[in-house]
C-alpha positions as CSV (number, residue, x, y, z in Angstrom):
1,X,19.3,-3.6,-1.3
2,X,17.4,-4.8,1.7
3,X,16.5,-8.5,1.4
4,X,13.3,-8.0,3.5
5,X,12.0,-5.8,0.5
6,X,12.0,-8.8,-1.9
7,X,9.0,-10.6,-2.9
8,X,9.3,-14.4,-2.3
9,X,7.3,-16.9,-4.1
10,X,7.0,-20.6,-3.0
11,X,5.2,-23.8,-3.8
12,X,5.3,-27.5,-3.2
13,X,6.0,-29.9,-6.0
14,X,3.4,-32.7,-6.9
15,X,6.1,-35.4,-7.3
16,X,9.8,-35.5,-7.1
17,X,10.5,-32.7,-9.4
18,X,13.8,-30.6,-9.4
19,X,15.0,-27.3,-10.7
20,X,17.9,-28.0,-13.1
21,X,18.6,-24.3,-13.7
22,X,17.1,-20.9,-13.6
23,X,17.1,-17.5,-15.4
24,X,15.9,-14.2,-13.8
25,X,15.6,-15.7,-10.3
26,X,17.0,-18.1,-7.9
27,X,16.1,-20.4,-5.1
28,X,17.1,-19.4,-1.7
29,X,18.0,-23.0,-0.7
30,X,19.6,-25.8,-2.9
31,X,18.3,-28.6,-0.7
32,X,19.5,-32.3,-0.6
33,X,21.0,-33.2,-4.0
34,X,23.0,-36.0,-2.9
35,X,21.2,-38.6,-5.3
36,X,22.4,-36.7,-8.1
37,X,26.2,-37.4,-9.4
38,X,28.0,-35.0,-11.8
39,X,25.4,-32.5,-12.9
40,X,23.9,-30.9,-9.8
41,X,20.4,-29.4,-10.1
42,X,20.0,-25.9,-9.0
43,X,17.4,-26.8,-6.3
44,X,16.2,-30.2,-5.0
45,X,13.8,-29.0,-2.3
46,X,10.1,-30.2,-2.2
47,X,8.9,-26.7,-1.5
48,X,11.4,-24.2,-3.0
49,X,11.3,-20.4,-2.3
50,X,12.1,-18.2,-5.4
51,X,13.5,-14.6,-5.1
52,X,14.2,-12.1,-7.7
53,X,17.9,-11.3,-8.9
54,X,19.4,-7.9,-8.4
55,X,19.8,-5.3,-11.0
56,X,23.0,-5.6,-12.8
57,X,22.9,-9.3,-13.1
58,X,25.0,-10.6,-16.2
59,X,22.7,-10.6,-19.4
60,X,23.3,-14.5,-19.9
61,X,21.2,-14.9,-16.4
62,X,18.4,-12.6,-17.3
63,X,15.0,-12.7,-19.1
64,X,12.4,-10.1,-19.7
65,X,10.9,-8.5,-16.7
66,X,13.5,-9.8,-14.2
67,X,16.2,-8.7,-12.1
68,X,14.5,-5.7,-10.2
69,X,15.6,-6.6,-6.7
70,X,12.2,-8.2,-5.9
71,X,10.4,-4.9,-6.3
72,X,7.1,-4.6,-8.3
73,X,5.2,-1.3,-8.9
74,X,1.6,-0.9,-8.7
75,X,-0.1,-1.3,-12.2
76,X,-1.3,2.3,-12.2
77,X,2.0,3.9,-11.1
78,X,4.4,2.1,-13.4
79,X,2.9,-0.6,-15.8
80,X,6.3,-1.3,-17.4
81,X,7.6,-2.4,-13.9
82,X,4.4,-4.1,-12.6
83,X,5.5,-7.5,-13.6
84,X,8.4,-9.7,-12.6
85,X,9.5,-12.9,-14.4
86,X,11.8,-15.8,-14.0
87,X,12.4,-19.0,-16.0
88,X,13.3,-22.4,-14.6
89,X,14.1,-25.8,-16.2
90,X,12.5,-28.7,-14.4
91,X,13.4,-32.4,-14.4
92,X,11.7,-35.5,-13.2
93,X,8.3,-34.1,-14.2
94,X,7.6,-36.4,-16.9
95,X,7.6,-35.8,-20.8
96,X,3.9,-35.4,-21.5
97,X,0.8,-33.5,-20.5
98,X,-0.3,-36.6,-18.7
99,X,2.6,-36.9,-16.5
100,X,3.1,-33.3,-15.7
101,X,1.5,-32.4,-12.4
102,X,0.4,-28.9,-11.3
103,X,2.5,-27.7,-8.2
104,X,0.4,-26.9,-5.1
105,X,0.3,-24.8,-1.9
106,X,1.6,-21.6,-3.5
107,X,2.7,-18.9,-1.0
108,X,3.7,-15.2,-1.6
109,X,5.6,-12.8,0.7
110,X,5.7,-9.2,-0.4
111,X,7.8,-8.7,1.8
112,X,5.6,-9.7,4.9
113,X,2.6,-11.9,5.2
114,X,-0.9,-10.9,4.1
115,X,-1.3,-13.1,0.8
116,X,-3.4,-16.0,0.4
117,X,-2.9,-18.2,-2.9
118,X,-5.7,-20.0,-4.4
119,X,-5.0,-23.5,-6.2
120,X,-3.4,-23.5,-9.8
121,X,-6.0,-23.6,-12.6
122,X,-5.3,-24.6,-16.1
123,X,-6.2,-21.8,-18.5
124,X,-5.8,-20.9,-22.1
125,X,-2.0,-20.7,-23.5
126,X,-0.6,-17.3,-22.5
127,X,0.1,-15.1,-25.4
128,X,3.0,-12.6,-25.7
129,X,3.1,-9.6,-28.0
130,X,6.6,-8.5,-29.6
131,X,7.9,-5.0,-28.7
132,X,6.8,-3.6,-32.1
133,X,3.3,-4.9,-31.6
134,X,3.3,-6.6,-35.0
135,X,3.5,-10.3,-33.8
136,X,1.8,-12.5,-31.0
137,X,3.2,-15.7,-29.9
138,X,1.8,-18.1,-27.4
139,X,3.2,-20.9,-25.1
140,X,2.8,-24.0,-27.3
141,X,6.4,-25.2,-27.8
142,X,7.1,-28.7,-26.1
143,X,10.6,-27.4,-25.6
144,X,9.7,-24.3,-23.6
145,X,10.8,-24.4,-20.0
146,X,8.7,-23.3,-17.0
147,X,8.2,-19.5,-17.1
148,X,6.7,-17.7,-14.1
149,X,5.2,-14.2,-14.4
150,X,4.3,-12.2,-11.1
151,X,2.4,-8.8,-11.6
152,X,0.0,-6.6,-9.6
153,X,-3.5,-5.6,-10.5
154,X,-6.3,-3.3,-9.1
155,X,-8.9,-5.0,-6.8
156,X,-12.2,-3.5,-8.1
157,X,-14.1,-4.2,-5.0
158,X,-12.0,-2.4,-2.5
159,X,-10.3,0.0,-5.1
160,X,-7.0,-0.5,-3.3
161,X,-3.8,-0.5,-5.3
162,X,-0.2,-1.9,-4.7
163,X,0.7,-5.6,-4.0
164,X,-2.8,-6.7,-4.1
165,X,-3.3,-9.4,-6.6
166,X,-0.4,-11.6,-7.8
167,X,-0.7,-13.7,-11.0
168,X,1.4,-16.5,-11.7
169,X,1.5,-18.1,-15.1
170,X,3.4,-21.4,-15.4
171,X,3.9,-22.7,-19.1
172,X,4.8,-26.3,-19.5
173,X,4.4,-27.8,-22.9
174,X,0.9,-27.1,-23.9
175,X,-0.5,-26.3,-20.5
176,X,-0.7,-22.9,-18.8
177,X,-1.3,-22.7,-15.1
178,X,-2.8,-19.7,-13.4
179,X,-2.6,-18.9,-9.6
180,X,-4.2,-15.7,-8.0
181,X,-2.7,-14.4,-4.6
182,X,-5.1,-12.0,-2.9
183,X,-4.1,-9.6,-0.2
184,X,-5.7,-9.0,3.2
185,X,-4.7,-6.3,5.4
186,X,-6.1,-8.3,8.5
187,X,-3.7,-11.2,7.7
188,X,-0.8,-8.9,7.1
189,X,-0.8,-7.3,10.7
190,X,-2.8,-7.4,13.8
191,X,-3.2,-3.5,14.0
192,X,-3.6,-0.9,11.3
193,X,-0.6,0.9,9.9
194,X,-1.8,4.4,9.1
195,X,-4.4,7.0,10.4
196,X,-6.0,10.3,9.1
197,X,-6.1,13.6,10.8
198,X,-8.4,16.6,9.7
199,X,-8.3,20.5,9.8
200,X,-10.0,23.4,8.0
201,X,-9.5,27.0,7.5
202,X,-13.0,27.7,9.1
203,X,-12.3,26.0,12.3
204,X,-9.4,26.5,14.7
205,X,-9.8,22.9,15.9
206,X,-7.2,20.1,14.5
207,X,-8.8,16.7,14.7
208,X,-6.1,14.3,15.3
209,X,-5.8,10.5,14.6
210,X,-8.0,8.7,17.1
211,X,-6.1,7.6,20.3
212,X,-4.5,4.2,19.9
213,X,-5.4,3.9,16.3
214,X,-2.7,1.5,15.7
215,X,-1.8,0.5,19.3
216,X,-1.2,2.0,22.6
217,X,2.0,3.0,24.4
218,X,3.1,0.3,26.7
219,X,4.5,2.4,29.7
220,X,5.5,-1.0,31.4
221,X,7.9,-1.8,28.7
222,X,10.2,1.0,27.6
223,X,11.6,0.9,24.1
224,X,8.3,0.0,22.3
225,X,8.5,3.5,20.7
226,X,11.1,6.2,20.2
227,X,10.8,9.7,21.9
228,X,11.7,12.2,19.3
229,X,13.0,14.6,21.9
230,X,15.5,12.0,23.5
231,X,19.1,13.0,23.3
232,X,19.9,9.4,22.6
233,X,17.6,9.1,19.6
234,X,20.4,8.3,17.1
235,X,21.9,5.5,19.1
236,X,18.5,4.0,19.7
237,X,17.6,3.9,16.0
238,X,21.0,2.7,14.9
239,X,21.1,-0.1,17.3
240,X,17.4,-1.4,16.5
241,X,17.0,-4.8,14.7
242,X,17.3,-4.1,11.0
243,X,16.1,-7.5,10.1
244,X,12.8,-6.9,12.0
245,X,9.7,-5.9,9.7
246,X,7.8,-4.6,12.9
247,X,7.6,-0.9,12.9
248,X,9.7,1.2,15.3
249,X,7.6,4.3,15.7
250,X,7.7,7.6,17.2
251,X,5.9,7.9,20.6
252,X,2.5,9.4,19.7
253,X,-1.1,9.0,21.0
254,X,-2.0,7.2,17.8
255,X,1.3,5.0,17.5
256,X,0.7,4.6,13.7
257,X,3.7,4.3,11.4
258,X,2.2,6.8,8.8
259,X,-0.2,9.8,9.3
260,X,-2.1,11.4,6.4
261,X,-3.3,14.9,7.2
262,X,-6.2,16.3,5.1
263,X,-6.6,20.2,5.4
264,X,-9.2,22.2,3.8
265,X,-7.0,25.2,2.9
266,X,-8.8,27.8,0.8
267,X,-12.3,28.7,-0.3
268,X,-12.6,30.5,-3.7
269,X,-15.5,31.8,-5.6
270,X,-15.5,28.8,-8.0
271,X,-12.8,26.6,-6.7
272,X,-11.5,25.2,-3.2
273,X,-8.1,23.9,-2.3
274,X,-7.0,21.0,-0.2
275,X,-3.6,20.3,1.2
276,X,-2.4,16.6,1.9
277,X,0.6,15.8,4.0
278,X,1.9,12.4,4.6
279,X,4.2,11.9,7.6
280,X,6.3,8.9,8.3
281,X,6.8,7.9,12.1
282,X,8.6,4.8,11.3
283,X,12.3,5.0,12.1
284,X,12.8,1.5,10.5
285,X,11.5,1.9,7.1
286,X,11.5,4.3,4.0
287,X,8.5,4.0,1.8
288,X,9.9,3.5,-1.8
289,X,7.2,4.3,-4.5
290,X,4.5,4.8,-2.0
291,X,0.9,5.5,-3.1
292,X,-2.2,7.0,-1.7
293,X,-5.8,6.2,-2.6
294,X,-8.5,8.7,-1.5
295,X,-12.3,8.7,-1.9
296,X,-14.3,11.9,-2.2
297,X,-17.3,13.0,-4.5
298,X,-15.4,16.0,-5.8
299,X,-12.8,14.1,-7.6
300,X,-14.8,14.2,-10.8
301,X,-13.9,18.0,-10.7
302,X,-10.3,17.9,-9.8
303,X,-8.8,20.8,-11.7
304,X,-5.2,20.8,-10.8
305,X,-2.7,18.8,-8.6
306,X,0.6,20.1,-7.2
307,X,3.8,17.9,-6.7
308,X,2.0,14.6,-6.8
309,X,1.1,12.3,-9.7
310,X,-2.5,11.5,-10.2
311,X,-4.8,8.9,-11.7
312,X,-8.6,8.5,-11.5
313,X,-9.9,5.0,-10.5
314,X,-13.2,4.3,-12.0
315,X,-14.0,0.6,-11.2
316,X,-17.9,1.5,-11.5
317,X,-17.7,3.2,-14.6
318,X,-19.2,6.6,-14.6
319,X,-18.6,7.1,-10.8
320,X,-15.4,9.1,-10.6
321,X,-14.9,9.6,-6.8
322,X,-11.6,7.7,-6.1
323,X,-8.2,8.9,-7.0
324,X,-4.6,7.4,-6.6
325,X,-1.8,9.6,-5.8
326,X,1.9,9.0,-5.8
327,X,5.2,10.9,-5.8
328,X,7.0,12.5,-8.7
329,X,10.1,10.3,-9.6
330,X,13.4,11.5,-8.2
331,X,11.5,14.3,-6.3
332,X,9.2,12.8,-3.6
333,X,8.5,9.2,-4.5
334,X,10.6,8.2,-1.6
335,X,9.1,8.7,1.9
336,X,12.1,9.0,4.1
337,X,12.1,7.3,7.5
338,X,10.8,9.3,10.7
339,X,12.7,12.5,11.1
340,X,12.8,16.0,9.6
341,X,12.7,14.6,6.1
342,X,10.1,12.0,6.9
343,X,7.2,13.9,5.0
344,X,5.8,14.5,1.6
345,X,3.0,17.0,0.7
346,X,0.9,18.4,-2.1
347,X,-2.3,20.5,-2.8
348,X,-5.3,19.7,-4.8
349,X,-7.5,22.1,-6.5
350,X,-11.2,21.4,-6.9
351,X,-13.9,22.9,-9.1
352,X,-17.1,23.6,-7.2
353,X,-20.3,21.6,-8.4
354,X,-23.1,23.9,-7.2
355,X,-25.5,21.1,-7.0
356,X,-23.3,19.2,-4.5
357,X,-20.6,21.3,-3.0
358,X,-20.9,22.4,0.7
359,X,-18.6,22.7,3.8
360,X,-21.3,21.7,6.1
361,X,-21.5,18.3,7.9
362,X,-17.8,17.3,7.0
363,X,-18.6,17.1,3.2
364,X,-15.2,18.7,2.4
365,X,-13.4,15.6,4.1
366,X,-12.4,12.2,2.5
367,X,-14.7,9.2,2.8
368,X,-11.9,6.8,3.0
369,X,-8.0,6.8,2.5
370,X,-5.5,4.0,1.9
371,X,-1.6,4.1,2.1
372,X,0.2,1.5,0.2
373,X,-3.2,-0.5,0.1
374,X,-3.8,-0.5,3.8
375,X,-7.0,1.0,5.0
376,X,-6.3,4.1,7.3
377,X,-8.2,4.7,10.5
378,X,-10.4,7.8,10.3
379,X,-11.7,10.0,12.9
380,X,-15.4,9.6,14.0
381,X,-17.5,11.7,11.8
382,X,-18.9,13.6,14.8
383,X,-15.5,15.0,15.6
384,X,-14.8,16.5,12.3
385,X,-14.2,20.4,12.2
386,X,-17.7,21.9,12.0
387,X,-18.6,24.8,9.9
388,X,-19.5,27.7,12.2
389,X,-23.2,28.2,12.3
390,X,-24.2,31.4,14.2
391,X,-27.9,30.4,14.0
392,X,-27.3,27.7,16.4
393,X,-25.0,29.7,18.7
394,X,-27.6,32.5,19.0
395,X,-30.0,30.7,21.5
396,X,-27.0,30.0,23.7
397,X,-26.1,33.7,23.8
398,X,-29.8,34.5,24.5
399,X,-30.0,31.9,27.5
400,X,-26.7,33.6,28.8
401,X,-28.4,37.0,28.7
402,X,-31.6,35.7,30.3
403,X,-29.7,34.1,33.2
404,X,-27.6,37.3,33.6
405,X,-30.8,39.4,33.9
406,X,-32.2,36.9,36.4
407,X,-29.2,37.0,38.5
408,X,-29.4,40.9,38.5
409,X,-33.0,40.8,39.5
410,X,-32.1,38.5,42.5
411,X,-29.4,41.0,43.7
412,X,-31.8,43.9,43.4
413,X,-34.5,42.1,45.3
414,X,-31.9,41.1,48.0
415,X,-30.8,44.7,48.6
416,X,-33.7,47.2,48.1
417,X,-32.9,51.0,48.1
């Protein structure tokens, strides 16, 4: 498994704490443990970095919710795999609540930057429900070692899912600490990572992604993008730096790693149909367990969806205008790297609401789209495929007729019989 895909959690100890042993995770570096003789700690660094263990780890090194290779699903897609845990035994931290100090300067990479973690706060003890839901225990034992739990959750303000909020719970003696890490797309990368193109059956115009949505082609520096028609494309991709998180994208006008195309396909008497296609232009990354969040007022009347999973997002109660879509497991939940297999698609069938439905003024197109939590660049509204309006085109035809008649009159006056 690619180590770049792992989450990485770090912090700074308040005193001279060390990690004696761990279950379900490991520190990336041991640090200087020369002051210890005989029994050597697992990690002596002042600022340790922890990663998850791989699947197949021996059972005596596991705890619940561990060993997923550092991959956490979004809460909506897969609640059972939306948390990751590891346990560690800490030394030189003291033996009472008064001597134990809360760690500080928490950091989270998942796998790249973008997360900002707040300070640790003391909260009520964590409670745990047994698998049969018949008993609830909580972290009160003074013999309980430190336990970290990392999970994902929906941000109700932006309605964006994925690696958005990380929650850490540290149980030590009778104290539970909570740290919230929030994701920012602007901190994660300097440019957007996806864009949206539009088309409709009632107009021949295909509105592509805005030019330079995610950057512009640098003609003075060859190799910044890959020409799909190049005879040496295989060698260019294979020789690229696999340890680099920066996208290696196909040369396009928008230069985005991912494009989402929304096509208004068919109009029925009581229904209308939309086709969504997601294309990967990144030669350096496959998108595992991808997700798409779309906002449109007709999602409250979504009748059927084909080959995608769907879950409505209703952070504002009765307003159902946002949907989360993701691939079917073992079918299209993996968006392959750029190439002939680097796309997934589905169709959505909506029931018309006579009080709101219209094809006029771009109503049939989405208000906003996110891919893997990142806001995608939309075309400007005035460029949307318009609904043909013959009432508007009639004056143009009349003007053309008047000009033609006037020109004919001039010719007749110039050449009298």
